[in-house]
KOLMARVEX-109918 format. One line per 3 residues: number of its first residue (from 1); their letters; for each residue x, y, z of C-alpha. Coordinates in pm, 1 decimal, padded with zeros to 6 digits, always signed. Each point is the difference from the previous one (the first is absolute). Example, Ala and Ser with C-alpha at 12.3 -4.5 7.8 and 13.67 -1.06 7.14 Angstrom:
// residues 2
1	as	+01230.0:-00450.0:+00780.0; +00137.0:+00344.0:-00066.0
// end
This chain:
// residues 546
1	mgk	+00033.3:+00002.7:+00003.4; +00095.1:+00326.3:-00121.1; +00035.9:+00305.9:+00250.1
4	adr	-00200.7:+00171.3:-00199.1; -00293.2:-00232.2:+00030.8; +00058.4:-00049.5:+00405.8
7	itl	-00176.1:+00197.2:+00255.6; +00262.2:+00162.8:+00224.1; -00025.4:+00071.2:+00339.0
10	dim	+00082.5:+00374.5:-00106.7; -00384.7:+00090.1:+00020.0; +00014.9:-00118.6:+00375.4
13	klq	+00150.7:+00310.1:+00010.9; -00331.2:+00181.2:-00107.0; -00239.5:+00096.4:+00296.5
16	wqi	-00353.9:-00204.1:-00062.3; -00241.0:+00323.9:-00169.7; -00315.2:-00022.7:-00051.6
19	kdi	+00019.1:-00040.9:-00370.9; +00127.0:-00349.3:+00086.5; -00266.4:-00123.2:+00244.1
22	idl	-00238.9:+00129.4:-00251.6; +00212.3:-00215.1:-00247.2; +00017.3:-00308.1:+00201.2
25	eyf	-00363.5:-00010.4:+00085.9; -00075.7:-00001.8:-00375.5; +00254.9:-00296.5:-00096.0
28	lhe	-00157.5:-00164.9:+00291.4; -00387.6:+00024.5:-00107.1; +00121.6:-00049.8:-00399.7
31	dar	-00268.2:-00257.4:-00181.1; +00265.4:-00260.5:-00020.9; +00023.0:-00033.9:+00398.4
34	enl	-00381.2:-00070.3:+00079.7; +00091.0:-00350.4:+00034.4; +00278.8:+00010.4:+00252.1
37	dsg	-00008.2:-00379.7:+00076.6; +00086.7:-00097.6:-00359.0; +00339.2:-00201.7:-00044.0
40	dll	+00073.5:+00204.5:-00295.9; +00023.1:+00302.9:+00227.2; +00157.7:-00176.7:+00207.0
43	qkd	+00305.3:-00108.0:-00162.8; -00023.9:+00384.0:-00179.1; +00055.9:+00178.3:+00293.5
46	rrl	+00261.3:-00299.3:+00135.4; +00203.9:+00000.2:-00311.3; -00010.9:+00432.2:+00028.0
49	yld	+00153.6:-00055.0:+00373.5; +00269.8:-00229.5:-00144.9; +00042.8:+00164.6:-00270.8
52	rik	+00044.4:+00348.2:+00041.8; -00112.0:+00088.2:+00372.2; +00244.9:-00250.9:+00231.3
55	pdl	+00280.0:+00081.8:-00170.9; +00002.8:+00359.1:+00103.6; -00110.9:-00120.1:+00417.6
58	dsg	+00273.8:-00085.3:+00219.4; +00084.9:-00317.6:+00094.4; -00253.8:-00280.0:+00147.4
61	ppn	-00354.5:-00062.7:+00049.8; -00240.9:+00356.5:-00054.0; -00031.2:+00113.4:+00325.0
64	add	-00225.9:+00307.1:+00116.0; +00209.6:+00261.4:-00111.0; +00039.3:-00107.7:-00331.8
67	rkr	-00398.7:+00061.3:-00045.5; +00016.1:+00352.1:-00113.1; +00274.8:-00110.4:-00245.6
70	ilr	-00159.4:-00260.9:-00143.4; -00308.9:+00200.1:-00051.4; +00200.4:+00270.6:-00147.0
73	lwl	+00240.9:-00231.5:-00241.8; -00351.6:-00157.0:-00099.4; -00181.7:+00282.6:-00089.5
76	ehq	+00345.1:+00207.5:-00174.7; -00054.9:-00305.2:-00216.8; -00398.9:+00034.6:-00069.2
79	kkt	+00094.4:+00345.2:-00074.8; +00260.8:-00103.5:-00263.8; -00162.8:-00264.5:-00136.6
82	akd	-00323.3:+00236.5:-00084.2; +00218.8:+00277.4:-00157.5; +00167.4:-00247.1:-00235.9
85	qyk	-00298.8:-00119.3:-00068.9; -00189.1:+00319.9:-00084.5; +00258.4:+00257.8:-00107.7
88	dsi	-00184.3:+00334.1:+00074.6; -00196.5:-00194.2:+00306.3; -00094.8:+00274.3:+00303.2
91	lpg	-00022.5:-00241.3:+00319.4; -00253.7:+00117.8:+00244.9; +00260.8:+00104.8:+00232.1
94	esf	+00169.5:+00271.3:-00222.8; -00367.4:+00117.6:-00102.5; -00029.8:+00038.8:+00396.0
97	qsv	+00288.1:+00188.2:+00058.8; -00046.9:+00182.7:-00370.2; -00334.7:+00138.9:+00151.4
100	frl	+00044.2:+00033.5:+00312.4; +00306.8:+00296.8:-00122.3; -00212.2:+00129.1:-00183.0
103	mlm	-00252.8:+00035.9:+00312.8; +00304.7:+00127.8:+00212.4; +00010.2:+00298.2:-00289.6
106	lag	-00367.6:+00067.3:-00014.9; -00051.3:+00006.4:+00389.4; +00327.3:+00209.0:-00030.0
109	aag	-00148.8:+00236.3:-00252.6; -00324.2:+00009.0:+00167.2; +00112.7:+00084.0:+00370.0
112	lit	+00242.2:+00270.6:-00136.5; -00309.8:+00153.7:-00226.7; -00308.5:-00053.1:+00258.6
115	gag	+00267.1:+00178.4:+00229.1; +00107.3:+00304.3:-00197.5; -00342.4:+00073.2:-00136.1
118	atf	-00174.1:-00048.6:+00379.4; +00278.9:+00294.1:+00097.0; -00010.7:+00185.5:-00319.2
121	sfl	-00419.6:+00013.4:+00082.0; +00048.9:+00054.3:+00349.8; +00281.6:+00317.0:-00072.2
124	fyq	-00211.6:+00200.1:-00200.5; +00012.1:+00340.3:+00085.5; -00127.2:+00328.9:-00124.3
127	ges	+00132.9:+00250.6:+00274.9; -00351.9:+00007.7:+00166.9; +00000.2:-00257.6:+00229.7
130	pin	+00347.6:-00146.9:+00181.6; -00030.6:-00404.1:-00084.6; -00077.0:-00134.6:+00335.2
133	vsa	+00282.4:-00173.6:+00192.9; -00297.8:-00196.0:+00241.2; -00169.4:-00178.4:-00318.1
136	ffg	+00350.9:-00098.5:-00162.3; +00144.3:-00138.7:+00301.7; -00306.9:-00189.7:+00074.0
139	ifv	-00045.6:-00172.0:-00385.6; +00373.0:-00013.5:-00098.0; +00183.8:-00094.8:+00345.9
142	llq	-00286.6:-00095.6:+00283.2; -00172.5:-00244.7:-00222.3; +00323.6:-00138.9:-00082.8
145	ial	+00142.6:-00063.0:+00367.6; -00348.5:-00125.0:+00033.7; +00053.6:-00274.9:-00279.0
148	vll	+00344.6:-00049.7:+00087.1; -00118.9:-00105.6:+00373.7; -00265.0:-00237.4:-00137.5
151	tvl	+00312.7:-00160.0:-00210.9; +00198.7:-00070.9:+00291.6; -00311.1:-00118.8:+00179.5
154	mlf	-00053.0:-00260.3:-00230.0; +00383.8:-00085.4:-00103.5; -00023.7:-00053.3:+00459.1
157	irs	-00310.1:-00200.6:+00005.5; +00122.6:-00213.2:-00315.1; +00352.3:-00083.2:+00114.1
160	htg	-00118.2:-00089.9:+00338.9; -00347.9:-00133.8:-00002.2; +00026.8:-00194.4:-00325.6
163	rfh	-00313.7:+00216.4:-00158.2; +00063.2:+00158.7:-00322.7; +00189.3:-00263.6:-00190.3
166	hls	-00198.0:+00029.5:-00223.2; -00028.9:+00268.0:-00281.6; -00244.5:+00260.3:+00104.0
169	ith	-00240.8:+00141.7:-00223.8; +00262.5:+00289.9:-00142.5; +00262.7:-00283.3:-00104.2
172	sll	-00282.7:-00249.0:-00123.5; -00125.8:+00254.9:-00244.8; +00365.5:+00024.7:-00090.6
175	asl	+00046.9:-00349.7:-00054.9; -00241.5:-00002.8:-00161.1; +00033.4:+00279.9:-00260.2
178	lsr	+00318.9:-00138.8:-00070.8; -00118.9:-00335.4:-00122.9; -00197.8:+00172.6:-00221.3
181	lif	+00278.4:+00232.7:-00138.2; +00286.8:-00353.3:+00003.2; -00318.2:-00157.5:-00280.7
184	ilr	-00011.9:+00289.3:-00194.8; +00361.5:+00058.6:-00041.4; +00046.8:-00312.1:-00100.9
187	knl	-00287.5:+00050.2:-00245.8; +00147.6:+00340.3:-00146.1; +00350.1:-00169.3:-00035.3
190	asa	-00092.3:-00260.6:-00177.9; +00175.6:-00318.1:+00155.5; +00027.0:-00324.3:-00114.3
193	ipa	-00076.4:-00216.7:+00304.5; -00313.6:-00199.7:-00054.1; -00351.0:+00148.7:+00044.5
196	kdk	-00049.6:-00261.2:+00216.9; +00224.9:+00112.4:+00208.6; -00158.0:+00272.6:+00127.3
199	nrl	-00220.6:-00270.5:+00203.0; +00294.4:-00153.3:+00133.6; +00113.9:+00378.6:+00091.8
202	lsa	-00371.5:+00034.7:+00156.5; +00031.7:-00291.7:+00195.9; +00377.7:+00092.1:+00165.4
205	iga	-00137.1:+00352.0:+00108.1; -00288.0:-00215.0:+00155.8; +00249.7:-00198.0:+00144.8
208	ikg	+00226.4:+00247.5:+00184.6; -00370.0:+00218.4:+00089.9; -00023.3:-00370.7:+00199.9
211	kqs	+00307.5:+00040.7:+00134.8; +00021.6:+00290.6:+00244.2; +00159.3:-00190.5:+00247.1
214	lyg	+00288.6:-00076.6:-00237.4; +00009.2:+00310.7:-00209.3; -00217.4:+00248.8:+00184.7
217	saf	+00211.3:+00236.8:+00174.5; +00235.3:-00004.7:-00293.9; -00245.7:+00131.3:-00235.2
220	ywl	-00139.8:+00224.9:+00312.0; +00299.0:+00183.1:+00022.8; +00022.3:+00059.5:-00390.2
223	ffs	-00327.8:+00173.4:-00005.8; +00060.8:+00146.8:+00267.4; +00329.7:+00198.2:-00117.1
226	liq	-00217.9:+00070.0:-00305.6; -00231.5:+00217.0:+00167.1; +00316.4:+00173.0:+00144.8
229	vfs	+00136.8:+00047.0:-00281.5; -00329.4:+00237.9:-00057.3; -00044.6:+00177.2:+00352.5
232	vcf	+00390.9:+00109.9:-00085.2; -00079.1:+00154.7:-00302.2; -00283.4:+00135.3:+00102.4
235	nag	+00230.1:+00205.3:+00304.7; +00271.2:+00072.8:-00258.4; -00272.3:+00135.7:-00211.0
238	ill	-00116.3:+00186.5:+00304.2; +00361.6:+00184.7:+00061.6; +00058.1:+00070.7:-00351.2
241	aml	-00291.2:+00193.5:-00073.5; +00019.7:+00188.0:+00289.4; +00329.6:+00073.1:-00042.7
244	lki	-00050.1:+00105.8:-00333.3; -00310.1:+00206.6:+00067.0; +00210.1:+00178.6:+00264.8
247	tis	+00284.1:+00102.3:-00224.8; -00237.6:+00113.5:-00351.2; -00295.1:+00179.6:+00191.5
250	dla	-00029.4:+00227.0:+00327.9; -00172.2:-00238.0:+00270.9; -00188.4:+00118.9:+00341.5
253	fgw	-00096.6:-00263.3:+00244.5; -00203.8:+00063.9:+00288.6; -00171.4:-00214.9:+00278.8
256	qst	-00391.1:+00001.0:+00133.3; -00219.2:-00186.5:+00166.4; -00391.9:-00004.1:+00147.7
259	iqf	+00126.5:-00068.6:+00337.0; +00205.1:+00309.0:+00155.2; +00326.7:-00196.1:+00034.0
262	sae	+00214.1:+00265.8:+00165.5; +00342.2:+00090.9:-00166.0; +00201.3:-00168.5:+00280.3
265	avy	-00194.6:-00325.8:-00088.1; +00053.1:-00005.1:-00343.9; +00434.2:+00067.3:+00115.0
268	rav	-00030.2:-00241.3:+00200.1; -00149.0:-00304.0:-00244.7; +00231.7:+00118.1:-00317.8
271	tlf	+00326.2:+00013.5:+00292.3; -00137.4:-00387.8:+00085.5; -00032.9:-00053.6:-00364.4
274	slp	+00348.4:+00143.6:-00124.3; +00162.2:-00245.6:+00271.8; +00153.6:-00248.1:-00286.5
277	wsw	+00186.3:+00288.7:-00191.0; +00031.2:+00268.6:+00266.9; +00354.6:-00136.2:+00183.6
280	fvp	+00146.5:+00034.0:-00355.7; -00154.2:+00329.5:-00158.8; -00010.1:+00333.9:+00141.0
283	pdp	-00298.3:+00119.7:+00176.2; -00111.8:+00263.6:-00270.0; -00058.6:-00208.3:-00311.8
286	ahp	-00058.9:-00331.1:+00212.4; -00381.6:+00172.2:+00105.8; -00174.4:+00318.4:+00087.6
289	tig	+00131.4:+00216.1:+00241.8; -00331.2:+00072.3:+00261.6; +00012.7:+00329.4:-00131.3
292	qie	-00035.9:-00081.4:-00377.9; -00276.1:-00249.9:+00101.4; -00209.4:+00297.8:+00148.3
295	gsr	+00055.9:+00175.4:-00318.6; -00087.7:-00251.2:-00186.3; -00352.9:-00071.3:+00154.8
298	iil	-00281.5:+00074.5:-00260.6; -00319.3:+00145.9:+00107.5; -00259.6:+00034.2:-00290.6
301	kdg	-00124.7:+00334.9:+00094.8; +00304.6:+00159.0:+00023.2; +00158.2:-00098.0:-00306.8
304	iqh	+00323.1:-00039.4:-00040.5; +00187.0:+00370.3:+00037.4; +00013.9:-00116.9:+00314.9
307	lsd	+00273.6:-00334.3:-00023.8; +00389.0:+00064.7:-00038.4; +00195.1:-00058.0:-00258.5
310	sgm	+00224.9:-00212.0:+00228.7; -00288.3:-00158.8:+00133.1; -00109.0:-00159.7:-00326.0
313	isw	+00298.3:-00111.0:-00188.9; +00137.8:-00172.3:+00346.4; -00217.5:-00286.4:-00010.6
316	wpf	+00141.7:-00194.5:-00332.6; +00339.6:-00112.8:+00117.4; -00232.8:-00145.7:+00303.4
319	lcf	-00248.7:-00215.0:-00286.7; +00273.6:-00109.4:-00189.1; +00206.8:-00140.8:+00309.6
322	avf	-00312.6:-00131.9:+00125.7; -00071.3:-00163.4:-00333.8; +00355.9:-00147.0:-00040.4
325	cyg	-00010.1:-00155.8:+00362.9; -00389.7:-00080.1:+00055.6; -00083.2:-00091.8:-00374.9
328	llp	+00380.6:-00073.9:-00240.0; +00222.2:-00160.2:+00302.9; -00245.2:-00257.4:+00155.1
331	rvi	-00099.5:-00126.3:-00322.7; +00372.3:-00029.5:-00113.8; +00029.8:-00212.6:+00283.7
334	flv	-00289.0:-00231.1:-00072.8; +00126.6:-00068.4:-00343.0; +00367.1:-00076.1:+00139.6
337	tgi	-00166.4:-00190.2:+00270.8; -00242.9:-00194.0:-00259.3; +00294.9:-00086.1:-00244.9
340	iah	+00201.9:-00157.1:+00264.3; -00266.0:-00186.0:+00131.1; -00114.8:-00114.0:-00315.3
343	kra	+00306.1:-00202.2:-00066.6; +00032.2:-00104.2:+00347.7; -00332.3:-00131.8:-00072.6
346	lsk	+00129.4:-00202.7:-00333.2; +00300.6:-00088.2:+00201.1; -00233.6:-00164.4:+00221.4
349	idf	-00161.0:-00193.3:-00213.4; +00041.8:-00387.8:+00037.8; -00234.0:-00135.6:-00297.3
352	qaa	-00143.9:-00204.2:+00260.3; -00299.5:-00090.0:-00252.3; -00158.2:-00307.7:-00141.3
355	dcd	+00086.7:+00063.5:-00349.3; +00369.5:+00042.3:+00044.9; +00059.0:-00262.3:+00272.7
358	rlv	-00170.6:-00210.0:-00306.2; +00246.9:+00140.7:-00208.7; +00316.8:-00032.6:+00259.2
361	rnm	-00131.4:-00375.0:+00047.5; -00014.0:-00102.3:-00368.3; +00359.2:+00155.3:-00034.1
364	ttp	+00188.0:-00178.5:+00247.2; -00187.3:-00315.4:+00029.5; +00150.0:-00256.3:-00217.6
367	vvr	-00245.2:-00158.7:-00281.0; -00128.5:-00371.1:+00088.2; -00223.5:-00184.1:-00202.0
370	tsg	-00151.3:-00293.0:+00257.0; -00088.2:-00220.7:-00344.8; +00387.0:-00006.5:-00125.7
373	tpi	+00328.4:+00153.8:+00060.9; +00125.3:+00321.1:+00155.8; -00032.1:+00281.7:-00294.9
376	epf	+00343.9:+00145.5:+00104.0; +00286.3:-00201.5:+00216.1; +00009.3:+00027.3:+00385.1
379	sda	+00310.4:+00108.7:+00215.6; +00107.1:-00084.5:+00285.6; -00152.9:+00286.9:+00163.6
382	dsg	-00378.9:-00084.1:-00202.7; -00044.4:-00323.3:+00083.7; -00170.8:-00073.0:+00345.6
385	lys	-00142.1:+00323.2:-00046.6; -00361.5:-00108.1:-00089.4; -00192.3:-00287.0:+00038.8
388	ipk	-00207.0:-00042.2:-00304.6; -00349.5:-00238.0:+00079.9; -00146.7:-00302.9:-00158.3
391	dgn	-00122.4:+00070.5:-00319.2; -00234.8:-00323.3:-00077.5; +00233.0:-00208.4:-00179.2
394	nen	+00323.0:+00100.4:-00008.7; +00174.4:+00139.4:+00375.9; +00271.7:+00227.9:-00049.8
397	rfp	+00151.1:+00076.7:+00358.7; +00317.0:+00166.3:+00059.3; +00244.8:-00056.6:+00321.8
400	gpi	+00019.4:+00172.8:+00266.9; -00152.6:+00252.6:+00213.5; -00265.2:+00215.6:-00126.2
403	kgd	+00141.6:+00402.9:+00029.3; -00104.9:+00307.4:-00067.2; -00255.0:+00275.2:+00109.9
406	pii	-00178.1:-00085.7:+00281.3; -00354.2:-00024.6:-00001.1; -00280.4:-00070.7:+00259.9
409	siv	-00343.4:-00140.0:-00148.3; -00361.8:+00043.3:+00134.3; -00246.9:-00314.0:-00054.2
412	pdd	-00341.2:-00024.3:+00065.2; -00079.3:-00264.0:+00239.5; -00216.0:-00197.5:-00214.3
415	ids	+00245.0:-00069.9:-00254.8; +00259.9:-00003.5:+00253.4; -00019.9:-00379.5:+00062.6
418	scp	+00048.4:-00063.3:-00352.8; +00299.4:+00208.7:-00077.8; +00347.7:-00190.2:+00165.8
421	ede	+00229.8:+00256.6:+00086.2; +00256.3:-00173.1:-00251.6; -00162.4:-00017.7:-00307.6
424	lrn	-00140.5:+00415.0:+00101.1; +00370.4:+00053.3:+00073.5; +00112.9:-00159.0:-00365.9
427	ria	-00264.2:+00141.4:-00178.7; +00080.3:+00388.8:+00155.8; +00371.8:-00074.0:-00084.3
430	gtt	-00066.5:-00105.8:-00409.3; -00234.2:+00269.1:-00038.5; +00106.3:+00314.5:+00138.3
433	ghr	+00354.4:-00080.9:+00123.4; -00111.0:+00071.1:+00361.2; +00099.4:-00221.1:+00343.8
436	liq	-00294.9:-00115.7:+00187.5; +00116.4:+00107.8:+00339.9; -00339.0:-00035.2:+00177.0
439	kis	-00380.6:-00129.8:-00075.2; -00241.0:+00186.9:+00177.8; -00347.5:-00152.0:+00048.8
442	lga	-00303.4:+00164.8:-00069.2; -00268.9:+00030.0:+00247.3; -00385.7:+00004.4:-00203.9
445	dpa	-00160.1:+00196.2:+00349.0; +00101.7:+00348.6:+00089.2; +00204.4:-00160.3:+00306.2
448	gsa	+00217.0:-00240.6:-00155.6; +00032.3:+00293.6:-00287.1; +00158.5:+00244.0:+00281.9
451	esi	+00235.7:-00286.2:+00071.0; +00103.0:-00045.1:-00335.9; +00088.2:+00395.0:+00055.4
454	rkl	+00173.7:-00043.5:+00307.0; +00251.8:-00268.8:-00104.3; -00007.8:+00198.1:-00355.0
457	saa	+00172.4:+00329.6:+00150.4; +00220.8:-00238.4:+00234.4; +00104.3:-00172.6:-00306.7
460	vsd	+00095.5:+00331.6:-00180.5; +00164.0:+00166.8:+00288.9; +00265.6:-00323.4:-00008.6
463	hpd	+00027.1:+00016.7:-00400.6; -00035.7:+00414.3:-00053.4; +00099.9:-00123.2:-00383.1
466	aal	-00234.8:-00281.3:-00024.2; -00276.2:+00063.9:-00304.7; -00356.1:-00186.0:+00040.6
469	lfl	-00179.7:-00231.1:-00138.1; -00354.1:-00089.7:+00013.2; -00121.0:-00313.3:-00169.1
472	qea	-00384.0:+00028.9:-00108.0; -00203.5:-00227.5:-00238.4; -00044.3:+00195.3:-00318.0
475	wqp	-00417.4:-00137.6:-00037.7; -00005.7:+00191.5:+00284.4; -00132.1:+00388.9:-00059.2
478	pir	+00224.9:+00326.3:+00158.8; -00309.3:+00064.2:+00215.0; +00023.2:+00318.2:+00229.2
481	etl	+00061.4:-00221.4:+00279.9; +00298.3:-00125.7:-00186.7; +00107.7:+00341.5:-00114.1
484	lfl	+00011.8:+00148.0:+00367.7; +00178.5:-00258.8:+00121.5; +00284.6:+00089.4:-00214.8
487	rli	-00016.8:+00304.5:+00057.7; +00002.3:-00086.5:+00377.5; +00366.0:-00229.2:-00081.1
490	rqt	+00134.4:+00373.9:-00129.4; -00082.4:+00146.8:+00220.5; +00183.0:-00256.2:+00272.0
493	ign	+00306.7:-00026.2:-00192.9; +00035.1:+00331.6:-00114.6; +00071.9:+00146.1:-00369.4
496	kpv	+00283.4:-00128.4:-00145.6; -00044.1:-00378.9:+00001.9; -00122.4:-00202.4:-00317.8
499	iri	-00306.9:-00171.5:+00071.0; -00105.7:-00269.1:-00263.9; -00348.0:-00166.9:-00073.8
502	gli	+00107.9:-00390.0:-00095.8; -00283.9:-00056.6:-00175.0; -00091.6:-00428.7:-00004.4
505	gkp	-00285.7:-00149.4:-00209.1; -00281.4:-00210.8:+00110.1; +00170.9:-00293.5:+00203.2
508	ipe	+00002.2:-00360.8:-00073.3; +00034.7:-00291.2:+00226.5; +00367.9:-00030.9:-00109.5
511	tif	+00099.1:+00387.0:+00049.8; -00127.6:+00340.1:+00051.4; +00293.9:+00172.0:-00198.7
514	trp	-00265.0:-00008.5:-00306.5; +00029.4:+00284.3:-00276.0; -00300.4:+00207.3:+00060.7
517	dkn	-00204.6:+00154.0:-00323.2; +00141.8:+00270.5:-00228.2; -00327.4:+00189.8:+00066.4
520	dva	+00076.2:-00079.2:+00398.0; +00357.3:+00175.9:+00007.5; -00182.1:+00244.4:-00198.3
523	vwk	-00237.7:+00113.2:+00231.6; +00221.0:-00018.9:+00242.6; +00286.4:+00256.5:-00169.8
526	qav	-00265.1:+00214.2:-00035.1; -00083.4:+00031.9:+00361.0; +00398.9:+00015.5:+00123.9
529	tsm	+00008.7:+00305.3:-00236.3; -00279.3:+00140.3:+00089.0; +00161.8:+00013.4:+00412.5
532	gdp	+00269.9:+00251.5:-00208.1; +00279.9:-00176.6:+00253.7; +00337.7:-00026.3:-00175.2
535	als	+00103.7:-00285.4:+00145.7; -00264.0:-00249.2:+00000.8; +00035.9:-00242.7:-00267.4
538	vti	-00195.1:-00308.3:-00167.0; +00187.0:-00304.9:-00068.7; -00103.7:-00352.1:-00128.5
541	lgg	+00128.5:-00231.2:+00266.5; -00235.6:-00305.7:-00136.0; +00063.2:-00212.5:-00323.0
544	ees	+00228.4:-00274.8:-00173.4; +00251.2:+00308.1:-00099.3; -00020.4:+00222.3:+00292.6
// end
């Protein structure tokens, strides 16, 4: 294999980005990956791993630290294949990145125009009545202070109570607009990707929306930063418009209020608001003096003849400093915070989702045909990795203990006596590559169910890295009580461990591990998808070729 065909570890120096996540979901939901248990797909994934990915990994069997690297190398291979197949293709991640950059520019331009336009309108002065400082300060400063405090409160609640982890209404609207713009952009660019890819892109976007616990934080901070770009440019527009208006025209400022505030009270208020900049700015430009405040007070019946020139021009530096410190500066801080938090959220994604787990398992599990010989030669490290169950006519076993990631099984008590632990262990190993460490019987009554949950909680505490397999007869539909029990299991073990629903068909006298009906499997897959749990998947555990 030439160097040009090798995807090297140089890509590992690149940090995961949103566009990479979108492309990952896009390729995971290709039409060709609908039947994830097919032998052809297993062989394809395994061969890709051996030829293109394993040589770039450290020596020895893959470990938990290799998960991201394996997925990234697989993704880069899929991108390269798509580009080679469709020369002018635009991947959905690239579309997202292009449209998001467009939204950033639009948000910046909209903020700048809105801020400048609102300021020019407010500072319209014909020499008859001074510009009302009270109204300007209330609209352009106090209102922004309230919004900043509300943002801080929401961020505090989000980080300390777990609320607001889903996209807010504003973020949801922006995400919807973004997805529409992606399709418009792809249509206008006349992409060479087939039209059917639009459905796959829709599936990828839907999958991402269903993986809030996995990707939600990264998308939250992305759209949070987009809003801050608008806010930063809005305040920049205010300041630029003020400075331009003050430079090219003669403005007069005054203050008035129906409530009879004294000049001393107003002076104390402006002194308080000036604290952020008064320590490095001389007192005169930092805020008006008490004499200037008295000389700029507007009394309607007296007109403007009594107002002093120094009083009317003393307000604009104070207003500029206030907009900068209470409007622009907090938004810049929020923007930097959002960018840093977005990068941290991306770095913390561990891709502990069922489809990612299934792909890694397909690539790292030696492929064996139970009715013949191994598809690939086994090394000493591979032999004994899995124990393959009987397939009816032939028995194809490999000596040695079963290895692999640990898994805990839950078996309903009505089939527990017909489910020998050795056969269940071999079935799980041959199907999922996991190593069964404990079997828990699920009681049918509430007391038995509660006891099963207690045992499960204790087992997970002892083995926090263990996955979970819930044995289920596929011919029994996913009723409400079963789905509620799955949600209870998720609450018990947390968000990260993978939960597999091991489907079997109708039992026969010889075994309960019969192949389930395709329609029953489809019903279960639809029910699992509707639950929106990225680490919940369906595994066909019954049948001669499990």
